[in-house]
N, C-alpha and C positions, 0 to 999 in steps of 0.2 A: 653728544654720547657717554654717558657714564665711565670715567675711565679706569673705575674700579673695577668697574665687569672684569669676572672669572675670564681669562685668555681660552680657559681647556674648556668651562662649560659654555662660552658663546659657540665654540667648533665644536660642541658636539653637539648642541640643540643646532645650528647652521644645518652637520653631515646629516645629524637625523632627519632635517625636514627633506635634504635633497632625496635620501636614500627611501625617503615615506615614498614619495612621487613616483621615483625608479621600482618601487615595489608594487608599487597601485598595478602599475601595466603590465607586470608580470605573470599575472592569471589570465589576461584578456586577448595579450598584443599576438602570442600566434594564432589565435582561433580569427582575430580581428584582422589581420593579413589573408589568411587563408577564406575566412569571406568575400576579399576583392580578388581573389583568383591564386594567391600564392599557394606554391608547393611546399614539401618541408623544410629543403633545400634554402629556398628563396627566406623563409620565414628567420632561419635560422643566420642568412646572409643580413638582414636588418641590425639584427646585434652586432654584428660585421663590421659594416659600415660603423655603426655606432661608435668603437673601438678604432677602423684608422683614424678617425678624427683626433679620438683622446693620446692614442699613437706619438702622431706626426703632432701636437699641440703640446702633450701635455709639459715636454720640460722648455718651449717658450713660455706657457704662463709662469710654471715655478722659478727660469731668470728672471721673470718680469717682477714677481713678488718679493727678488733676492734684489733689485734696484728700486724699483715703487712700492715698494710695502704689501703687504699680505690683503690688508682691508682693502683697499680699490680694485686687486685682481679677483678677491673671491667676489663683487661688488659687480664687476661687467662678469663675469662667469653665468651669475646664478641670473641676468637677466637675459644674456643669451641663450643661455640650458630653456628660458622660457616661452621665448620665442619659439625655440623649436619643438616640446611641448602641444603649445595653440593649433603650431602647423600640422602636430599630428591628429590631432583631433579633428580636426575638420576637416583631412585630408581626403579628398573620394577616389582615390586611385592609388598602385602601386610607387608608381614615381616619386610622389607625394610625401609618401610615408617614407622611403628611402631618404630626399632632402630632409626630411624633418630631425629624423636621427641622425642625420649627419652633423645637420646645425647642432641638436642638443649635443651630441660628445663632441664637438667644440667646445661648449660652455663647461660640458659637467668633466674635461681635462682640467682639473683642478685640484685634484688629490693632494699632487703634490707640495703646491698652496698652505693646504687646510693643514697635513702634516708637519708642514713648515710651524706655521704655529705652534704646536704640540712641543715640537724643538724647543721651539724658543721661548717656551715657558717652559721646560721642566729641565732637570737634572738630570746628568747622563743617569746614574740609579733607579729613578723615575721615568726613565723615557719607555718602560716597555710595559706599562702602566699607563702613561699619554696615551700612547698607542693604542691599547686595546679600549682607551676610550672610542677611539677613530669604528674600531671592528664592534664596539657597544651599539655605535649610531648602527653600524650595517649591523646586526643582529634585528636590533628595533626596527627598524624598515623593514628587512622581512618579516616581521611578527604582522606590524599592523598595514604593513602596505599591500600585502597580497589579500588580508582579510579585508583592509576594505576593498581591495580591488577586485575580490569575489563576491563581496557585498552590494557593490553599487551594479556589478555587471547583472546584476539580476532584473533592473531597468532597463539595459541599453547596452551594446558593446561601446555606446559613444560615452557613456556615464565617466568611468572611469576616467577616459584620456582627460576631457575635460577636466576632471578632479586634481589630475596631476600638473594641469597647467597651471587651473588655481590657486594649487600650493604653493610652487613655484615663484610667484606673484606673492604669495604671501612670505618664503621666506627670504625674497630681496627686501621685502619694505621691511623685516625683523631683520636682517643682518646688519641693513644700511642706521638703524634705531641704536642699537645693541653691541657690534661686531668691532672690538677695538684693535688698535696696532700695536702686533709686538716686536715689528723687525726693529732692531735698532739703525737708525741710520747713521751710516760711514759713508764719509764725503770720497775716500779712496774708491771702496767696494761699490757706491753707487755710480761709480764711470764703468763697470763692466755689465753687462749682460747677455751673462755666456749662451749659447748657442748649444746645443743639446751634445754635438762634435766636441767639441772646445769642454764642455763638461765633464762630457764622459773621460777625455785624454787626461785632463787632470786627477778626477775623480779613484780611474782606473790603478794610480800609483798607493789607495791606500788597500791595507786587507780589506777581503769581505765583499768586496764593491760589484767585481767580474762573480765568484761562485755566485754572492745573493741577486743579480740579476739574470742570473741562467733558470736557477729555481723556481726567482719569480715567474718570467716566462713560460718553465714545464711546467710547471704545476698550474697555472692559472689556465693555460692550455687546454688540462687533462682538465681543471674543476669545472670551465665551461661547457665541457661535453656533457657534466651532470645537469649544468643549471640553465641551459638552452634549451637543451631534447627532451626535458625531463617533462616538463608539460605535456606535449606529442605523444610519452609513452604511457603517464598514465591515460592518456587518449584510448591508446589503443589496447592497453590490456584492460584497463578496471573501468569502463565505462561501457554501459550493454549499446549493441553494435545498431537495437532498433531505435536509437534515438539518431534525431540528426537536426541539422540546421539549428537553430539558437537553443534551444533545448538540452541539446549536446553539448553546446560550449557553456550553456550555465552552470552544469553539472560538470565537464573537466571544471573549470576553472573554480569550482568550489574544491574540489579534489585535489588539486594543484596546488591552493590558496591553502590546504589543514597541512597537506605536506610542508610547506615552507614557512608558515607560522611554527610548526614546531623546530624544524629548524632554528627561524631566529631565535625562539625564544632559551633554547640552550646555549646558542652561540652568545646570545646578549650576556647571559649568567657567565661565562668563560669570559670574555672577552673583559669583560663589565666589573667585573668582581672577583675572577679567580687566579687572571693571568699574571698581577703584579707578583701576587703568591707565587702563584707556578716559579717565573720567573726566579726569582731571588731565592728558590731551592733547587732549581732544576741548570738555570741562566737559558738564553735561549738557545744556545744550538743544538742542544738536548731537546728540547723543546721544538726547534727546524724539524730534526732529523724526526721524532717521533710525529707529525705530523703529517710531513710528510710519507709515512710508512702505513699511519690510520687512514690515510685518503685513498692511498693506492688498492686496501682491502675491501676498504668501503665500498669503490667504481667496482672493481671485481665483483662483490656481493649480488648490485641489483640485478644482475638479471635472476639471478636463481630465485630471489627473491621473488620476482615476477613471474617463474614459473610458478609458486608454489600459488599465485590467483588471492594472495589475499593481503589487500589492502591494508590494516592493522597493523601487519609486519611490517608494511613499509613505514608505515609511521611508528612506529615502535625503534626502528632502523636508525629514525632521520638524529636522535642525540649523540649515535657515536661517527657522523657524518660533520653534524656542526662541531664535534671536540675536533678531528681531524684541520680542516679548516682554518677555527677559531683560537688552536695554538700556535700554528704555522703565520698566519697573516700579522700578526700584533710584533710575533716576533723578530719575524726579520726583516723588518722596517724599523723596530728600536737596534736592531743591532748594525746595521746599514748606517742608522742616524748618527747613531755612538762612534762610527767607527770613520766621521769628516768632521771636519771643520767646522766650524761656525757659520761661516761668512760661499761657503754655497750647498748649504742644504736644501734650498729650496730649489735650486738649479737641479740637483743629483735627487731627490727626492722625486723630481718631475720625471728625469732617465727612469728613475724603479716604476711608476707610475706609467708611463710608456711600454715599456718592456714587460708591466701588466699588461696594459694592455695587445700588446701584439699577440699577444696569449689570447684573448678574448678577436683577437681575428681570428687568429690558425683555427683554434677550438669549436667557435662558428660555424666556421664556413666547413670546417670536413667533419661536425658532427650532422648536420641535415644531409650531406650528401652517403655516409655512412648509417644515417637512417635508414634511408631509402633504400640499401641493399638488405643489412636486416635490422631490427632493433636494439642489438646490441651489441652492435661492434661500437657503438661511439663507448659506453660504460670502460669493458674491455679494452680500450685503446686508451683510454687514461690512465685506466690503470699500471698498463707498461710504462706510459709518460709516468707517475710518480714512482716510477720503482725505479725509473733511468736518472731518478731527482738526484736519489738516498746519497750515491756515490759524492754529491758534487756538495752533500756537508759536508763529508768529513774533509772536507779544505777549510773551512773556517776556522774564525780561531777567535779566540776574546780581546776587543779592543785594549790595546797597552795603557792609554790612559782614558780615564773620566774629561781632562781635562784640555781638550786638541789644539795649536796652534790655528790659527787662523792661516786662510791658505797662501795668504802676501807672505806673512814670517816662517813659513815652510820651507818654500820659495828661496828664501835669505838664508833658512840653514842647511837646506841640500847645497846649495851656493858654496856657502862658506866652509861647506864639509869636503869639496872638491877644491879647493886651495889649497 
């Protein structure tokens, strides 16, 4: 491996390929599950199971990356994820779909370790821009993933699923050769691999940690109301009732892919090119509050757009949705990272992923049931949740210093101050 590899670029490529495979599934997964007998609530529970595993194991992956290094953890998690993709693609029953998503969720609970690579490789002033690279990878994954998924789905419902599986294998091979190690081994800190509760007990003593975790939980719950139900909503509103079977799946997948592509394009532009400038001008706290309010309004207006019956209007509205998400996500990750000492970055960023994963459990699990009651309810529920998150942002404060003490030194300083 070339040690001169830029860690930020390599992390971006690795995450992008991971999200590309995830994005390929989005247009086709709901309809593939329905073809195996799933109801709307069961479809969204598939995503909930995926996120349960992320919730449970993200702190573990993050803590292990602090102890053993980022590289072996990223490689191991990608391998596990690829196994899940292959099982999903070959599944013949709903049971195996759930097993496959659980395995992939376990493997993909590595975002905390990936964010820690960014934290290892950036100074506080550039942290938001670095975290924006992850957001850009998400955005590009939502551009090309659904596009490939929608295109490959025209051949057969399983074609995109196998494509995602082989892409995971390619990602593993590429990461093996180009992913550098970024964590500096410290004999003292390497002896501790903090679990989620211990990490949280330590991290909550720092400013912003608890508010950001709460915002991530609420915002992710709300956004996944949109993310997990939009394909079924598009199918019910903008696909002719006369279409059935594979013909209906193809049209629904195409429209869903187009909507997600537009979101992905603007998300990539904002997080890949504008977030650094926006952060320097306004700061993370103002961006977090702005993102919350924009998403609240976006979720509220989607049912009203549905009432018009114009799919083009939904596409024109997609950049507004992208803007809210794209300034909120990297801003909260950056502010959290800048509020922590270096030697617990992986562990606490793993907890942050767990908070988001808990939102991805609650959001999909509730969205399907709410959709079955009335298809507009998930969007209104998400808007209300975003409004509830806004007051929490008022408790955020700028990091007191960019040069943070290690946890070991912080404890020593605290002990000295009590003498």
